[in-house]
N, C-alpha and C positions, 0 to 999 in steps of 0.2 A: 369857572370850570375850564380845565385844559382840554383841548380837542385834538384828536389825531385822525388821520385818514390813510387808508391803504387800499391796494388793489390785488385781487386774485386773478391771475392770468394762467390759462392752460394752453398747451400745444396740441398738435394732431395726435399725439400719443397719450393724451390725457395726463401728461405730466404737468406739475404746477411750478410756477416761477417762485423761487425762494432765495433768500439771502442768508449768509452767515454773518450775524451781527459782530461788529468789532469789539463791542463792550462785553456782552455776556458770552460770546462765542457759542451762541445757540442759533438754530435755524428759525426763520420767521418769514411772514409775508412782508414784502417791501411796503414801507409806510413810515409816516412820521408826523411831527407836530404841524397843526394847521395855523397859519398866520391869522391873527384877528382880522375879521372881515373877509377872509378868503372863502370862496364857495367850496364845499366839501368835495364835489366831483373833480374840480380843478386841482385841489390840493392832493387828492389821491393820484391823479395823473402826473403831477409834478414830482411827487415823492418816488413813484415807481421809476420814472426816467432818471432822476438824480441817483438812485441807488443801484439801478440795473442797466441803464442805457436803453431800455425798451420803451418805445412810445406806445401809449394805450389810450383807448376811449372807454371811460366808465359807462356801462350800460344800465346797471340798476343797483340800487342799494340792497344788500342782502343781509346785513347784520349791524347791530349797534351793541357794543359791549361797554358797560359802565363799571369802572373800578372806584369804589368809595374810599378815596384817599384824600387827605387834607390838601389844600384848604376847602375846595368845593367839588372834588371828584375829577376823574379822567373819563372822557367819553371817546370811544373809538368807532369810526365809520369804516365799514368794509364794503367795497364794490366789486362786482364781477365786471371784468374788463375785457375788451377786445384788443388784440395786438394790432398796431398800425404801422410798425416799422421799428427801426433802431437795431443795434447789435448789443449782445451781452457784454457789459463793461463793468468791472468792479469799481468800487469807490472807497474812499477812506472809511465810510461807515459800514461798507459791505465788502470785505476783502474777497469773498467768494460769492458768486451768483450763478444761477443755472436753473434749468428745468429738471425737476426731480420727481420720482414716483410719489404718488399720494397715498398709496396703500402697499406697504406701510409707510408712514411718514418718516423722514430722516430723523435721527437723534444726534445730539440732544435738541429738544425743543420744549420751551416752557408750556405749561398747561394752558395758559390763556391763548397762546398761538395755536395749539392743537385744537382747542374748542372753537376758535374762530374759523379755522380751516374746515372743520367738520360741518359747521353751519353753512359756510359759503359754498362748499362743493356739493352739498345735498340740496341746496335751494333750487326749487323748480318753478319759481314765480310766486306772485302774491306778496303779502306783507313781509317785510324783513323780520328776522328774529331780533328780539331785544331782551337783554338779560343783564344781571349784575354778576361780576366776578371778583372775588377777593383773593389777592395774591397770598399764598402761604407765607407765614412769617419768616422761614429761612430765606425765601426768595427776596422778600422785602429787605431783610437785614443785609443780605449779600449785595443788593443793588445800592443801598445807602453807603455801604463800605466802599464799593467799587467807584461810585460817582464821587465820593469824598476824596478818595485817593487820586482820581484823575484830576479833580479840581486843584488839589494840593500840588500835583506835578506841574500843572499849567502855571500856577503862581510862581513856583520855583524857577520855571523857565521863562518867566515874564511874558507868558502867552495869555490871550483873553480866556477867561473862564467861561464855562458853558452857560448860555442864557436859555432858560426853559421857554416854551411857547407862552404867549400872552394869555391872559384870562378872558374868557367869554362870559357874557351874561346869557341866561337861558330862560325861556318861557314856554308854556304849553297850554293848549286849549283843546276842547273836546266838542265834537259834533255828535249830538244825540238826536236820533230820529224817532218819531212816533210810529205806530203801526201804519198810519196813513202816509208816512214819508216826510212829514213836516219836521222842522228842526227846532230844538229848544233854544230860546234866547233868554238872557237875564237882563232885567231892567236895573241899571245901576242906581245906587243911592246918592252918589255925588254929582251926577250929571243926568240930563234927560236924554240918555242914549241906551241902546240895547247892544249887548255883546255876547259872545259865546262864553260859557263857563270856562274859567282857566285863570292863569296868572303866572307869577315869576317863581323861580327856583328858591327854595329855602334851605340853606345849609348844604350838607353833602347829600344830594338828592338827584336821582336819575330823572330825565324828562318824563318818563311814563309815571313815575311816582308823583311828580309835580302835577301832572294832568289829573290823576285820580284824587289826590288830596285837595286840590283847588276845586274840583267839581263837587266833592262832598261838602267842603266849607261853604260854597256859594249856593248850593241847591239842596243839600241834605240827601243826595242820591249816591248810592254805592254803585260803581260802574266797573265793567270788564272791558278793557281796550281790545279792539278788533283789527284795526288797520292804522297805517301811518300815511295818509294820502299826500301830505305836503310838509316841507320844511322851508321856512323863510329866513333869509339872512339880511340883516341890516348892517352893512359894513361900517357906516359912520358911528354907530352905537356899539359895535362889537356884540351884537345881539343875534341870537338864533332862536326862532320860534317854531315849535313843533305842533302840528295839528293832528290829533288822533280821532278816529271814530270809536264809538263804544256802545255797549248795551247795558241797560239798567239791570242790576242784580239784587238791589235792596234799597231801603230807605224810602223817604217820601219828600216831595217838594216842600221846602221850608224857607221862608224869607229870613233875612238876617242883616247884619251890618253892611254887607256889600250888595245884597239883592233885595230890591224893593218889590219886584214882581217877576212873573215868568209868563212867557207866551210861546206858542208854536207858530212859526211862519213857514210857508212853502219856500223851497230853494228857488231864488230868483224873484220871489214875491215879497221881499222884506220891506218894511216901511222906510221912510226917508231917514229917520233918526237911528239907524244902525251904523256901526263903525265900518267904513268901506273895506278895510283890509279883511275884516271877518267875513264879508260877503264873498270875497275871493276864496277864502279858506273853505267856506261851505261849498262853493262851486267845484273846487278840487275834490272834496269829499264825496260828492254825489256823481261826479263825472265817470268814475270807474276807470281811471287811467291804467290800473294794473301795476304801476310802479310809483314809487315816491317821487313827487315833483319837487324840484328845488327852484325857489324863486328868490330874486334879489330885489330889495327895495331900497332906493336911495333916500 
């Protein structure tokens, strides 16, 4: 999966920091591709500064936008950010930058950027918004033609062609709690350990889709996701792991090829043979931080 990160910054007049992209000539939130292994908040801050000259501090994750495009999809992180300094400075990628009114938004602006800004500017705390967005076919066709032309021009000029961001691996797990507050764990069939229900991305699939599918496959339970307490980055593996909380809406616990048994343990009172990283994920889920935690594991 290719991952992108950007930042929404406003000034004292409630104007929003925007760039005019050099490729599509449309207005957008500053942002770009995340290097494999890079923490999303750091990537958002880097991209905002590279494209606008403004230094920012990402405060909270407000939106995840997934575009189901081959080979494994595109996932965009949007953060609300606090300005820390710097001066407005255009770049080759953003020939025009500035703080512009958010109502109405400047035109032209692609629908995916309009939707992202609406979610970000109206976010008042709590879980980030997550959703899938499919680019209209004229936009997809226009982008393919534009990028193809730009690559051809670079080759003719003997310039390096555009290198897209590297591909990330994705995983997702779910914390399900009983009415008494205990957490559901799955006893694995291949090892004598307990873990949370979840697993890796399959095909073109958003992290929240992975979480619901894996939970159903391992437990037989249909769930509704309620929060995203933590995201873990493993730089050496190029892996990003999402932990969601959820409520059961249907199904019943059923063992299978991956699940030999189930048990509920209180948070902090798990047995010794549980996976340690999953204990940390449970702790984040029950702590009630109010914002998504980003953790790095070497």
